[in-house]
N, C-alpha and C positions, 0 to 999 in steps of 0.2 A: 472205114472207121479208124483204122490204125493211122492212116495218113492225116485224118482230121486231128487226132490227139497229138500227133507229131508236130503239126503246124501250130496248134495252141501252145504246146510246151515251148516250141521254138520262139513264138511271139512273146510269151511271158519272159523267157530267158533273155531275149533281146531287149525288152523293156527294162528288166531288172539290171542288165549290164549297162544300159544307157544311163539309168538313174544313178547307179552307184559308181560309175566309171571314175569320177574324180575324187571319191571319198578317201582315197589313200594319198591324196595330193600333199597334205601337210605332214602325214606320217613319214613319207619318203624324205622329207626335209627336216625331220626331227623337230617339228614345231608343235608345241602342246596345244590342246584345245578339246572341247567337249565332243563326244560322239554325235554325229548328225542323225536325225530321224529320217528313216527311209523315205525318199521322195520329197521331204519337206525341209531338210537341212536343219540348222540350229535355231531357226526362227519360224516354227510351224504356224504361228499366228498370222504371218503374212497372208496365208491362205485360209486357215481355220478361223481366225478372228475370235479366238476364245480368251486370249489375254492381250493386254496392251503390248505392242512390240517392244516398247522401251523397258518393260519389266523383264522380258526375256533377255534383252541385251544387258540389263543391270545385273541379273543373276550371274552371267558369265563374267562381266566386269569385276564384280566383287570376289568371285571365286579365284580369279587368276592375277589380280592386280598386285598382290603382295610380292610375287616372284617375277612377273613378266611385264614388259612394256606393251606387248600385244600378244594375241593368240590367234590361231588359225580356226576359222569358222566357215560355214557354208550357207549360202542363200539358195534354197532348194538344192541344186547340185553344183553350184558355182562357188569356187573358193574365194574367200575374202579374209581380211584381217580385221579384228576388233581391237582398237587401241585402248589400253588400260592405263596409260600414263599421260598426265596433262602436258608434260614437257614434250613428249613425242607428238601429241595432238597439235601443239603449237608449231613444232617443226614441220609437220605435214602441211599446215596451212600457210606457213611463212618461210622458214629457212629452206625447206625442200619443195617449195611451191612449184619450181620449174618441173619437178617430176610428178606433181599431183595437181596440175592446173585445171583438169577437167572434172566435172561432176559425173557421178555414176549414171544418172538418167539422161546423159547427153545424147545417147543413141536412140532414145525412146521415140523421137519424132523427127520430122524433116520439114523443110520449107514447102516441099511439094504436097505432102500428105496433110500437113498441119500448118498452113501459112502463118497463123497467128502465134501459136506456141513454138513453132520451128524457128521463129525470129527472137525468141526470148533469150536475153543474154545468159540466164541461168543454165540454159540447155545447150548453148553453143560451145564449140571446141576451139582449141588453139588460138590462132590469130583472129578468128572470126568473132569470138566473144570480146576480145580487146577492142575491135573496131566498133561493135555495137555499144559496148560500155562507154567508149570515148564519145560516141554520138550523144549519149544521153546524160553524161556526168554533169555538164553545165546547167542542166535543168534543176539540179539540187544544190546550187550554191546558197549561201546564207541569205543573200538578198532576195532570191527567188522564193525560197521557202517562207521568208518573212512576208513577202507579198501575198502569199496564199492564206495568211493568218485570218484576215477579215472574212474569207469564205467559210472558214471553220467556225468563226464566231457566229455566223448566221445559222449554221446547222445546230450549234449548241443551243441557241435561243429556241429553235423549233423543238429540240429534244426536251428542254425544260417545260415548254408549254404542253407537250405531249404527256409528260409524266404528271403534270398538275391536272390535266383534263381527265386522266385515268387514275386519279388518286384513289387509293384503297385497293387497287388491283395489284396482285403480285406479278412481278416481271421475270420472264425468262431473260436473264441478263445477257446471255449469248446473242439472243435475237435483238435485244435493245442495242447492244454494241454493234451488231452487224448493220442495223438501220443507220446508226450514226456514221460508220465508216463508209457505207454505201453512198450516203448523201455527200460526204466529204469528197471522196474520190470522183464521183460523178460530176460534181461542181468543178473540181480542179482539172479534170481531164476533158470532159465533154461539154463543159460550161452549161450544164442543165441541172434542174432540180429533180432528183430521183423520186421525190415525194414519199419517202419511206415513212415519215411521221405524219403525213397528211392524207395520203391516198389509200384506197383499198386495193390490195394486191398490185402495187406499182410494178410496171413492167421491168425496169432496170433491176429492181431488187430481186424479182423472180428469176431473171436471166442470170444475175450474179450468183444466185443460189445454185443454179444448174451448172454454171461455169466452174464452181468449186465443188462439184458433186463428189461426195465421198461414199457413194453407195457401193454395194458389193459388185454390181454389174460394171460400174465404171472402173473399179479396181481390177476386175478380170481383164478388161480391155488393156489397161496399163501393163499387167503381167504378160499378156499375149504379145503386146508390142515389144516389151523388153526381152522376152524369150525368143521371139521369131521376128526380128526387125526386118529382114529381107522379105519374108512372106507378107508382113503387114503392109509394106510399101507396094507390093504387087496387088494386094487386095484393097489398097487405098483406105486402110483403117486409120482413123485419127482419134486423138484424145479429146479434142474439142469437137463436138458434133457440128455438122455443116450449118445447121440452123442457127446455132450460137455464133459461128464464124460470120455468117451473113448479117446477123443482128448488130454485132459490135463494129463490123466494118462499115455498115450503113450509118450507124450512129456517129462514127467518126467523120464520115463524108458529110453528113448533114451539119455537124458542128463546125467543120471547116467552111462550108458554104455560107452558113449563117454569120460566122465571124468575118469572112471576106466581104460580105455585102452589108454588114452593119457598121455603125460608128462606135460600137463597144470596144473599149481597149482595157484588157486586163492582163497583168503579168502572171498568167497562170500557166499550167502545163501545156494547154492547147496552144497558147501563144508561142511557147518555145518550139513546139513541134512544127508550127507554121513557119517560123523563122528557119528551122532546120531544113524544111522542104525547099526553101529558097536558096539556102547555102549549098546543100548537097544533093538537091534534086531527088530526094527520097520519094517513094511512091505513097499513095494513099493507104495501100496495104501495109507498108512499113510503118506508117503513122498509126494505123489501127493496132498493129502488133505492139508498138511502144505503149499505146494506150491500155491495151489489155494487160501488158506486163505490169504497168503501174496499178491497174485496177486489182489484179490478183494480189500483188504485194501489199498494197495499202488497205485492201478490204478485209481479207480473211485473217491473216496473221495478226493484224492490229486489233481486230474485234476479239480474237481469242485472248490476246494479252489483256485487253481492257476488262473482259468478263472475269478473269481470274483475279486481277488486281482489285476489282470492286468487291469480290467475295472476301478477300483477305482484309480489306478495309472495313467491311461490314462485320466480319468475325472478330476483329481486334479493335474494340471500342476505344482503347487508349491511343492507338495509332490514328484512328479517325478523328478523335477530339484534337489531338496535337496538330494533325494536318489541317483541319478546318481553322484552328486558331492562327496558324502560321500563314495559311493562304489568305486570311482576311487582311493581312498586312502587305499583300502583293500590290504594287503600284498599278493604278488604272489611268487610262486616258479617257476622260469623260466617264461614260458608263461601261467602257470596254476595258478588259484587262490588258496590261502592257505585255507585248510579245517578249521583250528582253527580260523584264523582271520575272515573268513566268518561267522562262527557260533557265534562269539563273537561280531559281528557288531551290535551296539545298535539300530540304526534307522531302519535297515532292520528287526530286530526282532520286533520292534514296528509296522511296516507296516504289517507284517504277523499276529501279534496278533489282530490288528484292523480289518484286513480282516476276520479273523476267528470269531471275535465278531459279525460283521455286517452280515456276510454270512456263518454261520456254515453249513458245508456240510450235517450233520444230524440235522434236525430241532427239533427233540425230541427223547427221549428214554423212555422205559417203563420197570420197574423193578417189578418182581413178588414176592409177599409176600409168604415166604416159611414156616413161623410159625406165628400164631396169635400174634398180639401186639397192643399196643395203640399208637396213634399219636395225637398230639395236634391240634384240630380243631381251637381253639382260645386260648388265653392266660390262660384261666381258665377252659377249657373243653377238655377232651380227648375222642377219639372215638376208639373203638376196630376194627381193620382191620383184616378181616378173611384171612385164607390161600387161595392162588390162586388169591386174589385180586391184580391187577396190579396198580402200582403208575406211572402215566405219568408225566414226567418232560419236560416241554417245553423249550428247550434250546433257541429257537428263542425268546420267550417272555422274559426270564431272560436277554438275551444279549441286548435287546432293551428297557429295562425298565428304564424310566427316574428317578426312585427312586435310581437306582444304577449308571447310566451313564448320565452325563450332555449332553444335545443335542444328544441323541442316534442315530438319523438318519443322523448325519454328520460324515463323515470319518475323524477321527482325531487321527493319530498315537501317538500324544504327550500325550494322556491320559495314555499311557503305558510307559512313559519315565522312565529312571532309577531314576530320581529325585523324582518321585511320587511313587516309589516302584515297577514299572513294573506291572506284572499281580498279584503279591502277595496280594494286598488289595482286589482285586476282587475275587480271589480264596478263600480267607479266608471267604468272605461273601457267597460263593457258587454261585456267579452269572457270573463266567467265566469258562465254562466247555465244550469247543469245542471237547475235547477228552474224555469226561466223567470225573470221579474222583474215588478215592478209589481203592480197590484191583482189580477191573475189568476195570480200566482205559485202554484206547487203548494201546496195547502192542507196536505197531509200531509207536508211537507218535514221537519219536526222529528221526526215519528214515524219516517219512513223512515231518517233519519240515526241515530236511536237504535237501531233494530233492526239496521242494518248494523254499527254499532260493536260492539254486544253479540255479534253473530255472529263478527266478526273477533277480538274478545277471546277468545272461547271456543276458536276453532280455533288461533290463534297460540300461546296459552299451553299448549295441550294437545298440539299436534302439530308436528312438523317437516314442512314442506310443500315438496314438490319437483315439478317439471314432469315428467310422464311422456312418454316418446318418442312415444306415440300422438298427442300434441298436435301439430298441423301448425303449424310456425313458419317464418317470422314469421306471426303471426295475421292472417287475412283475414276480412272480414265476409261473412256469408251473404247473398247478394243476394235470397234468397227470404223474408227476414224483415223485417218492418216496423220493429221495434226493432233496436237494435244487438245483433248476435249473432255469435259466432265460427263460421266455416265448419269443420265437422268436430268441433266441441265443444272444451272445455277439459278435458283429462284430467290429474289431479294425484294424487300419492301422499301419504298422510297417515300418518306414523310417530309413534306416541306418544312424547312426551319424558319423560324421568325427572325427577321433582321431588324 
């Protein structure tokens, strides 16, 4: 009996020691920061999911930003820094990029365990991410993006028909936006119609939903892999289930075979991957990985952005009226809107930028220190940041900070008007970073902005959009979602406008 009690006490003591071992890390270095919760650190909602994680970060950001450029925090038991200065955030992403060139989740997967995700440039380290990024950068030139525009036009037509056929039905705008982006990226990557607007439970739409699964079980897998990377590799645990890996790999193989044997010629993303295969002899698995990278980037984050923008357009009737009136003057080529005139339209650009400011799809980013360096804690004191320490940048907090934005909780596209310099003054301060910044800025940014703008043009010119009472206002974020997502959804009504 005594031995049993001793073993239990020893085990509890060992666990307690393991959990709290690092909790004096910042205290030893005289770096301020909030006290961590036992076993959960400073962001307990990473596991408990009771609050949006960006709210927990924002609380710390606002408490310490007056005196400090960053503070010491803990993610479970691991020391991190949370940046509270836009200038320091900009330095980490640009000036000090050499010391922070890796993303925190880069060790989360590997090419062996996760062949598709393990080849994603976002998760690659060192020279490897440079090589993969260099491979794919030419696919996003202006001429290639412009060549994809007719494919997006076709999806827009199907979306309009879908809404008119379902006239009178309230729409979950997140789902509507996801249907749109699924069809767009499927057409551009795999040269196929995902049938999101025409089929019942279309396979690509369902597989895409599972690929971006944000359930608690999938989150636990990510936590386990991040906490025990070596054990995860031994157990062959992957973020993307093998069934989805096989589906998207086979989808790419079929698309390549069809393109190789047909007379169809399209300057799409698939065409670029085929040309890349000939130049660099990349494998079909590499091609599938590039395809899934494009799919993830172009599908989920863009649909999140569109849904929030539509909500703000519906909520602010003056913005909607002005946008509709000004979009009616956009030049068209026959019955189609002109690519160049759409992208050059100032007020549409302002609406998109303001939507990305208020509701950034990714609420934060985390950059890993790859070589020890000093960062300014205050104006006259530097702190040495060790290798492997991650710097968390709260995009949500920077975008909603009244120091940088007047009345930040008000949707005001005019803050980004050409007369005030557009986004340039805010980018120079480091407080407008919806796509990140520096050498690892989102590669698909221009494509994402293009498909978002074309979607908004289609819906605003064809429908009067209003907020349905089913939408819970004021909007709150869903604490169970990793990306920015509304709790309870965004429900809107689309009434065709007479032309």
